[in-house]
One Martini backbone bead per residue (centre of mass of N, CA, C, O) as a GRO file, in nm:
protein
  195
    1MET     BB    1   0.007  -1.438  -2.498
    2ALA     BB    2  -0.142  -1.158  -2.518
    3SER     BB    3  -0.312  -1.207  -2.264
    4ALA     BB    4  -0.080  -1.244  -2.062
    5ASN     BB    5   0.042  -0.966  -2.101
    6LEU     BB    6  -0.204  -0.805  -2.033
    7ILE     BB    7  -0.234  -0.909  -1.746
    8ARG     BB    8   0.051  -0.811  -1.642
    9TRP     BB    9   0.019  -0.506  -1.730
   10GLY     BB   10  -0.243  -0.477  -1.555
   11GLY     BB   11  -0.106  -0.489  -1.289
   12LEU     BB   12   0.074  -0.245  -1.314
   13ALA     BB   13  -0.152  -0.043  -1.369
   14ALA     BB   14  -0.299  -0.080  -1.097
   15LEU     BB   15  -0.054   0.004  -0.929
   16LEU     BB   16  -0.034   0.296  -1.045
   17ALA     BB   17  -0.329   0.384  -0.986
   18GLY     BB   18  -0.285   0.371  -0.680
   19ALA     BB   19  -0.058   0.570  -0.665
   20PHE     BB   20  -0.207   0.812  -0.785
   21PHE     BB   21  -0.430   0.819  -0.570
   22ILE     BB   22  -0.248   0.875  -0.337
   23VAL     BB   23  -0.132   1.136  -0.437
   24GLU     BB   24  -0.393   1.283  -0.466
   25ALA     BB   25  -0.476   1.269  -0.177
   26ALA     BB   26  -0.223   1.428  -0.068
   27ALA     BB   27  -0.255   1.682  -0.280
   28GLY     BB   28  -0.544   1.789  -0.263
   29PRO     BB   29  -0.544   1.997  -0.022
   30PHE     BB   30  -0.306   2.179  -0.179
   31ILE     BB   31  -0.426   2.281  -0.447
   32GLY     BB   32  -0.703   2.437  -0.455
   33ASP     BB   33  -0.741   2.651  -0.732
   34PHE     BB   34  -0.606   2.414  -0.898
   35HIS     BB   35  -0.798   2.212  -1.077
   36TRP     BB   36  -0.612   2.101  -1.298
   37ALA     BB   37  -0.419   1.952  -1.106
   38PHE     BB   38  -0.608   1.731  -1.025
   39HIS     BB   39  -0.650   1.629  -1.324
   40ALA     BB   40  -0.348   1.559  -1.371
   41LEU     BB   41  -0.388   1.310  -1.159
   42ASP     BB   42  -0.666   1.173  -1.238
   43ALA     BB   43  -0.628   1.077  -1.524
   44PRO     BB   44  -0.395   0.876  -1.502
   45ALA     BB   45  -0.544   0.704  -1.286
   46HIS     BB   46  -0.781   0.622  -1.477
   47ALA     BB   47  -0.616   0.499  -1.698
   48PHE     BB   48  -0.481   0.276  -1.528
   49LEU     BB   49  -0.739   0.154  -1.433
   50ALA     BB   50  -0.858   0.055  -1.703
   51ILE     BB   51  -0.624  -0.118  -1.774
   52GLY     BB   52  -0.607  -0.291  -1.506
   53LEU     BB   53  -0.895  -0.410  -1.527
   54VAL     BB   54  -0.845  -0.590  -1.760
   55GLY     BB   55  -0.650  -0.779  -1.619
   56LEU     BB   56  -0.825  -0.853  -1.374
   57TYR     BB   57  -1.057  -0.965  -1.537
   58LEU     BB   58  -0.914  -1.190  -1.699
   59TRP     BB   59  -0.793  -1.343  -1.465
   60GLN     BB   60  -1.061  -1.409  -1.325
   61THR     BB   61  -1.213  -1.548  -1.567
   62GLY     BB   62  -0.982  -1.761  -1.597
   63GLN     BB   63  -1.052  -1.896  -1.301
   64GLY     BB   64  -1.362  -1.850  -1.368
   65ARG     BB   65  -1.669  -1.737  -1.234
   66PHE     BB   66  -1.735  -1.391  -1.202
   67GLY     BB   67  -1.989  -1.264  -1.281
   68TRP     BB   68  -2.205  -0.986  -1.278
   69LEU     BB   69  -2.068  -0.809  -1.077
   70GLY     BB   70  -1.794  -0.789  -1.215
   71THR     BB   71  -1.894  -0.700  -1.494
   72ALA     BB   72  -2.037  -0.442  -1.405
   73GLY     BB   73  -1.810  -0.310  -1.265
   74PHE     BB   74  -1.611  -0.303  -1.512
   75ILE     BB   75  -1.798  -0.129  -1.693
   76LEU     BB   76  -1.827   0.120  -1.509
   77ILE     BB   77  -1.522   0.185  -1.471
   78VAL     BB   78  -1.419   0.201  -1.773
   79VAL     BB   79  -1.625   0.406  -1.889
   80ALA     BB   80  -1.582   0.634  -1.677
   81SER     BB   81  -1.280   0.659  -1.695
   82VAL     BB   82  -1.261   0.744  -1.984
   83VAL     BB   83  -1.436   1.006  -1.955
   84ILE     BB   84  -1.241   1.126  -1.725
   85VAL     BB   85  -1.001   1.152  -1.894
   86LEU     BB   86  -1.097   1.333  -2.121
   87GLY     BB   87  -1.210   1.556  -1.941
   88GLY     BB   88  -0.948   1.608  -1.773
   89LEU     BB   89  -0.778   1.700  -2.013
   90ALA     BB   90  -0.962   1.937  -2.103
   91ILE     BB   91  -0.933   2.090  -1.820
   92VAL     BB   92  -0.621   2.125  -1.832
   93PHE     BB   93  -0.640   2.295  -2.094
   94ILE     BB   94  -0.862   2.511  -2.034
   95ASP     BB   95  -0.761   2.593  -1.732
   96GLY     BB   96  -0.442   2.580  -1.756
   97VAL     BB   97  -0.395   2.720  -2.026
   98LEU     BB   98  -0.643   2.916  -2.112
   99ARG     BB   99  -0.806   3.022  -1.858
  100ALA     BB  100  -1.090   2.897  -1.862
  101ASN     BB  101  -1.409   2.789  -1.839
  102GLU     BB  102  -1.507   2.443  -1.692
  103GLU     BB  103  -1.789   2.374  -1.562
  104VAL     BB  104  -1.934   2.180  -1.748
  105LEU     BB  105  -1.733   1.950  -1.736
  106ASN     BB  106  -1.738   1.920  -1.428
  107ASP     BB  107  -2.046   1.833  -1.420
  108ILE     BB  108  -1.986   1.564  -1.564
  109ILE     BB  109  -1.741   1.425  -1.425
  110HIS     BB  110  -1.796   1.403  -1.114
  111PRO     BB  111  -2.047   1.196  -1.127
  112LEU     BB  112  -1.867   0.957  -1.232
  113GLU     BB  113  -1.732   0.874  -0.962
  114ILE     BB  114  -1.997   0.718  -0.865
  115LEU     BB  115  -1.968   0.484  -1.072
  116VAL     BB  116  -1.700   0.391  -0.987
  117MET     BB  117  -1.784   0.314  -0.699
  118ILE     BB  118  -1.992   0.109  -0.767
  119GLY     BB  119  -1.795  -0.068  -0.936
  120ALA     BB  120  -1.602  -0.122  -0.693
  121VAL     BB  121  -1.799  -0.278  -0.517
  122LEU     BB  122  -1.859  -0.505  -0.718
  123PHE     BB  123  -1.569  -0.592  -0.790
  124GLY     BB  124  -1.489  -0.652  -0.492
  125MET     BB  125  -1.703  -0.878  -0.445
  126ALA     BB  126  -1.603  -1.063  -0.676
  127THR     BB  127  -1.317  -1.101  -0.578
  128MET     BB  128  -1.390  -1.230  -0.305
  129ARG     BB  129  -1.546  -1.474  -0.443
  130MET     BB  130  -1.314  -1.588  -0.603
  131ASN     BB  131  -1.024  -1.612  -0.445
  132VAL     BB  132  -0.742  -1.512  -0.631
  133LEU     BB  133  -0.716  -1.251  -0.468
  134PRO     BB  134  -0.670  -1.038  -0.240
  135SER     BB  135  -0.909  -0.957   0.011
  136GLY     BB  136  -0.782  -0.698   0.122
  137GLY     BB  137  -0.796  -0.526  -0.149
  138ALA     BB  138  -1.102  -0.547  -0.170
  139TRP     BB  139  -1.181  -0.424   0.097
  140LEU     BB  140  -1.053  -0.148   0.041
  141ILE     BB  141  -1.237  -0.081  -0.202
  142ILE     BB  142  -1.504  -0.094  -0.064
  143ILE     BB  143  -1.464   0.095   0.163
  144GLY     BB  144  -1.368   0.341   0.001
  145ALA     BB  145  -1.626   0.362  -0.167
  146LEU     BB  146  -1.844   0.390   0.063
  147VAL     BB  147  -1.718   0.641   0.194
  148TYR     BB  148  -1.733   0.819  -0.054
  149LEU     BB  149  -2.046   0.800  -0.090
  150GLY     BB  150  -2.109   0.908   0.195
  151ILE     BB  151  -1.978   1.185   0.175
  152LYS     BB  152  -2.137   1.274  -0.091
  153ILE     BB  153  -2.431   1.235   0.004
  154VAL     BB  154  -2.410   1.398   0.272
  155GLY     BB  155  -2.202   1.635   0.279
  156VAL     BB  156  -1.974   1.610   0.502
  157GLY     BB  157  -1.719   1.790   0.590
  158PRO     BB  158  -1.430   1.847   0.490
  159GLU     BB  159  -1.282   1.862   0.174
  160TRP     BB  160  -1.030   1.659   0.261
  161LEU     BB  161  -1.191   1.391   0.331
  162ILE     BB  162  -1.197   1.253   0.056
  163SER     BB  163  -0.890   1.157   0.057
  164VAL     BB  164  -0.914   0.902   0.228
  165PRO     BB  165  -1.081   0.704   0.037
  166VAL     BB  166  -0.877   0.743  -0.203
  167ALA     BB  167  -0.638   0.603  -0.055
  168ILE     BB  168  -0.780   0.337   0.006
  169LEU     BB  169  -0.830   0.269  -0.287
  170GLY     BB  170  -0.538   0.286  -0.386
  171ALA     BB  171  -0.441   0.048  -0.206
  172GLY     BB  172  -0.616  -0.166  -0.331
  173TRP     BB  173  -0.518  -0.146  -0.622
  174ALA     BB  174  -0.225  -0.196  -0.562
  175TRP     BB  175  -0.260  -0.474  -0.434
  176LEU     BB  176  -0.379  -0.616  -0.686
  177GLY     BB  177  -0.164  -0.544  -0.885
  178HIS     BB  178   0.079  -0.673  -0.740
  179ALA     BB  179  -0.049  -0.960  -0.745
  180LEU     BB  180  -0.081  -0.985  -1.048
  181TRP     BB  181   0.221  -0.928  -1.122
  182SER     BB  182   0.319  -1.172  -0.961
  183GLU     BB  183   0.140  -1.409  -1.049
  184SER     BB  184   0.165  -1.378  -1.361
  185GLY     BB  185   0.473  -1.397  -1.379
  186GLU     BB  186   0.472  -1.703  -1.304
  187SER     BB  187   0.230  -1.824  -1.494
  188VAL     BB  188   0.312  -1.705  -1.783
  189GLN     BB  189   0.532  -1.868  -1.834
  190GLN     BB  190   0.695  -2.055  -2.031
  191PRO     BB  191   0.749  -2.359  -2.111
  192GLU     BB  192   0.973  -2.582  -2.153
  193ARG     BB  193   1.097  -2.787  -2.386
  194VAL     BB  194   1.061  -3.118  -2.446
  195ARG     BB  195   1.294  -3.379  -2.598
   0.00000   0.00000   0.00000
């Protein structure tokens, strides 16, 4: 039953992660010089994502063979997200509270987003292959991650352009989270005892 509750709450966490990413994408262009404010939105998004991915992963592995793609994507996203959360909270404190230079942390945290995106592509592909959660959510995650990687690698366009794939990713995580929250809520219920 603990695993079933973890799966159910993982769905809600993935839904909240998606919501935070969408808010981050909408607010990103207006944050400007307040870099700590970006991380104040990004840290909880990644915290919820790490928790939500545990539920998504457990649900899909319980339905069948999730494969190495999904497992590799899961590990990349969770490990990178945990480091992003810790570094983001440190940046909020150093830059937002102490008003000190946080460039060293920034140079460590921002490249980890690339690992999250690679993991998202792998996890999305495995989710589509399993076909137990909506493929539309998985498609949004894959498309958002690939567009994000394209923008970061090519380095073209205005700075606000990166908000578009972040919003697409957020919608994908929210979709999968909602599906898991709804699905696991129905299937996790304990059957009544027959006398």
